[in-house]
BADODREN-108307 format. One record per residue (C-alpha): residue in one letter; x, y negated, z. Coordinates in steps of 0.05 Angstrom, whole numbers. Layout:
BEGIN
NODE_A_X_Y_Z
...
end
This chain:
BEGIN
NODE_M_-22_360_-584
NODE_K_-44_324_-520
NODE_Y_-9_263_-501
NODE_A_19_260_-432
NODE_V_-26_242_-389
NODE_P_2_172_-353
NODE_V_8_174_-268
NODE_F_21_98_-236
NODE_L_41_97_-169
NODE_I_14_41_-125
NODE_N_51_42_-60
NODE_G_45_-14_2
NODE_F_26_-14_73
NODE_L_-36_-5_93
NODE_E_-93_-62_82
NODE_S_-39_-96_34
NODE_G_-100_-99_-26
NODE_K_-75_-33_-64
NODE_T_-147_-10_-78
NODE_S_-171_-89_-95
NODE_F_-119_-86_-140
NODE_I_-137_-21_-172
NODE_N_-216_-45_-168
NODE_N_-197_-122_-205
NODE_A_-135_-102_-251
NODE_I_-138_-33_-269
NODE_L_-210_-6_-265
NODE_S_-239_-67_-287
NODE_D_-212_-62_-353
NODE_P_-265_-40_-409
NODE_E_-218_14_-440
NODE_V_-212_43_-374
NODE_K_-283_48_-356
NODE_K_-290_90_-427
NODE_S_-226_142_-407
NODE_R_-225_196_-348
NODE_T_-185_166_-290
NODE_L_-176_205_-225
NODE_I_-158_157_-164
NODE_I_-116_199_-100
NODE_L_-118_170_-36
NODE_C_-67_185_15
NODE_E_-98_141_65
NODE_E_-175_111_87
NODE_G_-166_25_81
NODE_E_-226_-17_94
NODE_V_-239_-14_19
NODE_E_-242_51_-42
NODE_P_-262_61_-106
NODE_K_-334_97_-105
NODE_E_-339_150_-160
NODE_Q_-376_123_-222
NODE_K_-382_146_-290
NODE_N_-320_171_-316
NODE_L_-272_151_-249
NODE_F_-261_210_-194
NODE_V_-244_203_-123
NODE_Y_-193_250_-81
NODE_R_-167_227_-14
NODE_V_-115_270_9
NODE_D_-127_280_87
NODE_G_-53_281_112
NODE_K_22_287_81
NODE_D_29_369_80
NODE_F_-33_365_38
NODE_L_-1_325_-17
NODE_T_23_394_-53
NODE_E_37_415_-133
NODE_S_-20_471_-115
NODE_L_-60_418_-100
NODE_L_-40_372_-161
NODE_S_-55_430_-200
NODE_N_-125_442_-186
NODE_L_-135_371_-191
NODE_R_-115_373_-257
NODE_K_-159_435_-274
NODE_Q_-217_416_-242
NODE_Y_-225_340_-269
NODE_N_-174_338_-337
NODE_P_-167_268_-332
NODE_D_-136_216_-386
NODE_R_-101_176_-328
NODE_V_-85_190_-242
NODE_I_-81_134_-198
NODE_I_-46_156_-143
NODE_E_-56_103_-70
NODE_F_-7_127_-37
NODE_N_22_115_34
NODE_C_92_90_52
NODE_M_93_115_109
NODE_W_101_183_95
NODE_G_160_175_56
NODE_M_179_171_-26
NODE_D_214_236_-23
NODE_A_129_266_-7
NODE_L_128_253_-75
NODE_Y_192_254_-111
NODE_D_196_326_-78
NODE_L_133_346_-126
NODE_R_132_373_-191
NODE_L_76_342_-222
NODE_P_37_392_-283
NODE_K_61_400_-337
NODE_D_28_348_-378
NODE_W_31_293_-326
NODE_R_75_238_-330
NODE_Y_105_174_-277
NODE_A_84_117_-324
NODE_E_103_62_-277
NODE_Q_111_43_-189
NODE_L_83_-21_-174
NODE_T_78_-41_-101
NODE_L_33_-87_-67
NODE_I_49_-131_-10
NODE_D_18_-171_47
NODE_A_48_-240_46
NODE_T_22_-255_114
NODE_T_55_-202_147
NODE_F_110_-177_108
NODE_D_161_-221_163
NODE_G_142_-176_214
NODE_Y_140_-111_172
NODE_Y_214_-117_141
NODE_N_240_-138_199
NODE_N_221_-75_233
NODE_M_220_-28_175
NODE_R_271_-55_123
NODE_N_288_22_110
NODE_I_229_20_75
NODE_F_222_-37_40
NODE_F_290_-16_8
NODE_E_255_49_-16
NODE_L_193_15_-40
NODE_F_235_-44_-78
NODE_Q_288_8_-103
NODE_S_249_39_-144
NODE_S_188_2_-162
NODE_A_183_-38_-232
NODE_T_134_-93_-202
NODE_I_126_-121_-140
NODE_V_68_-158_-122
NODE_F_61_-207_-65
NODE_N_-22_-229_-49
NODE_R_-52_-271_2
NODE_C_4_-324_-8
NODE_D_-7_-398_8
NODE_R_24_-439_-53
NODE_E_56_-492_8
NODE_N_78_-451_60
NODE_T_95_-379_24
NODE_N_172_-385_20
NODE_F_175_-356_-44
NODE_A_245_-373_-59
NODE_Q_262_-321_6
NODE_L_209_-259_-18
NODE_R_254_-261_-78
NODE_T_307_-246_-48
NODE_R_293_-199_-8
NODE_V_260_-163_-69
NODE_K_323_-173_-116
NODE_T_378_-165_-64
NODE_V_349_-85_-68
NODE_N_329_-82_-142
NODE_P_345_-142_-184
NODE_D_313_-120_-246
NODE_A_239_-109_-222
NODE_E_183_-156_-237
NODE_I_155_-197_-179
NODE_M_83_-237_-182
NODE_Y_51_-270_-128
NODE_S_-29_-277_-120
NODE_D_-81_-320_-60
NODE_D_-154_-304_-60
NODE_K_-159_-345_-137
NODE_G_-117_-296_-176
NODE_L_-34_-296_-195
NODE_I_2_-354_-179
NODE_D_33_-388_-230
NODE_L_109_-408_-209
NODE_T_163_-448_-242
NODE_F_225_-425_-227
NODE_E_242_-485_-195
NODE_D_187_-465_-142
NODE_E_222_-403_-118
NODE_L_288_-439_-115
NODE_P_303_-476_-45
NODE_Y_357_-528_-76
NODE_S_352_-567_-135
NODE_L_385_-551_-203
NODE_N_392_-625_-214
NODE_D_424_-639_-149
NODE_E_514_-668_-166
NODE_I_535_-613_-115
NODE_I_493_-545_-113
NODE_E_502_-537_-34
NODE_L_487_-463_-14
NODE_D_494_-432_52
NODE_D_479_-353_72
NODE_D_392_-346_53
NODE_S_408_-399_-15
NODE_F_473_-365_-34
NODE_T_449_-294_-44
NODE_I_390_-333_-83
NODE_W_433_-363_-137
NODE_Y_478_-306_-139
NODE_I_425_-265_-170
NODE_D_394_-320_-209
NODE_A_462_-350_-243
NODE_M_464_-269_-264
NODE_E_393_-268_-286
NODE_N_376_-343_-320
NODE_P_463_-360_-330
NODE_E_444_-414_-373
NODE_R_409_-457_-316
NODE_Y_483_-462_-277
NODE_K_534_-478_-334
NODE_G_567_-532_-317
NODE_K_531_-546_-244
NODE_K_573_-556_-202
NODE_I_565_-510_-147
NODE_A_596_-513_-62
NODE_F_591_-459_-5
NODE_E_631_-418_38
NODE_G_648_-362_23
NODE_L_707_-300_29
NODE_V_756_-279_-18
NODE_A_784_-219_-44
NODE_K_834_-200_-86
NODE_P_840_-134_-140
NODE_K_893_-113_-176
NODE_K_868_-113_-232
NODE_F_849_-195_-226
NODE_R_902_-238_-264
NODE_E_942_-289_-230
NODE_F_909_-345_-218
NODE_W_844_-310_-209
NODE_F_806_-273_-153
NODE_A_737_-260_-123
NODE_V_694_-302_-76
NODE_G_640_-289_-46
NODE_K_598_-264_8
NODE_H_573_-204_53
NODE_V_490_-194_53
NODE_M_451_-144_88
NODE_T_414_-114_30
NODE_C_376_-49_71
NODE_C_406_-42_146
NODE_E_452_-68_188
NODE_D_499_-8_153
NODE_D_479_-22_80
NODE_I_521_-90_65
NODE_A_539_-116_-7
NODE_F_593_-165_-19
NODE_L_560_-201_-71
NODE_S_623_-242_-102
NODE_Y_637_-272_-170
NODE_A_712_-281_-210
NODE_C_729_-354_-198
NODE_R_800_-391_-211
NODE_W_833_-435_-182
NODE_E_893_-456_-213
NODE_E_923_-499_-167
NODE_G_915_-452_-106
NODE_G_898_-386_-136
NODE_E_965_-346_-120
NODE_S_969_-376_-54
NODE_L_897_-336_-19
NODE_R_904_-273_12
NODE_D_847_-217_20
NODE_Y_793_-238_76
NODE_D_802_-300_74
NODE_K_754_-345_97
NODE_I_746_-415_48
NODE_Q_701_-475_28
NODE_I_703_-484_-50
NODE_T_666_-530_-90
NODE_A_665_-489_-160
NODE_V_642_-515_-234
NODE_V_594_-454_-271
NODE_D_605_-418_-332
NODE_H_588_-361_-371
NODE_R_632_-331_-407
NODE_F_666_-256_-429
NODE_C_725_-248_-370
NODE_P_762_-174_-369
NODE_E_738_-173_-295
NODE_Y_680_-154_-313
NODE_N_693_-113_-387
NODE_G_635_-175_-410
NODE_K_602_-234_-402
NODE_G_582_-261_-332
NODE_P_570_-311_-283
NODE_V_645_-348_-279
NODE_L_672_-402_-223
NODE_Y_729_-447_-235
NODE_A_749_-478_-175
NODE_T_757_-554_-157
NODE_D_770_-563_-88
NODE_V_791_-509_-45
NODE_K_808_-513_39
NODE_L_824_-446_69
NODE_L_780_-451_132
NODE_E_807_-378_175
NODE_R_859_-325_154
NODE_K_862_-255_181
NODE_G_939_-234_202
end
């Protein structure tokens, strides 16, 4: 029985480094060189892979040419052991996902390459495309980073808000950058009280979910909104912030359960508060499992609607 042919999807904008990544990270592997690899190019870049022994390159001239019939013909023509699709993300992911792959081809992994030097400009104007890429990619690689000037915490937040499970990697002209988790945080874990603004709250929220032991016993402070779901116990409420994940129409309320014995029952939905709290990680009935939990030590009402 023949094994399924893995299909690797390499995504990103034009000149984001997709072909260089394919050449350096995949095609340089001696084991890969021994087997038949088909690269399907969906855009024209400055650097392109060249055909050689066991390496075949096919260019798709436009979105309308990427069809099930084409893939079937490529399968017959090249009989590859693996397939790499260097995809033009401007075509929209549906151009791929609506296709039925040949019967023995299977998607193995989707990886997105992003040029860190141009990311802000693209992100501010095309968030919907990035949302689609982040949501569907197992790995995000930010290349052309600058250790001194790149805002790693912001890049991480942009991805993790959409896809908490994504693996994020950073590289410069020397290769992968080995960061400690402190390099990706805009605050110090050694502060007596970790002060969180809008951006750092989102970073903390995600990191506390992924790495709860870092924050157990730590004190945090931030301005947030109160929510009081009916299922919450006495003195308990949710507190958090509204965060834009993709576009202005896609807002998520990121919050954790909080207990305030001195005044939890006096709070109302949509109250804006300044809160200082100790972080714990434990079983919480409101979560139906374990998760970050806040124990308020000081709460000030800033604004009440109605």
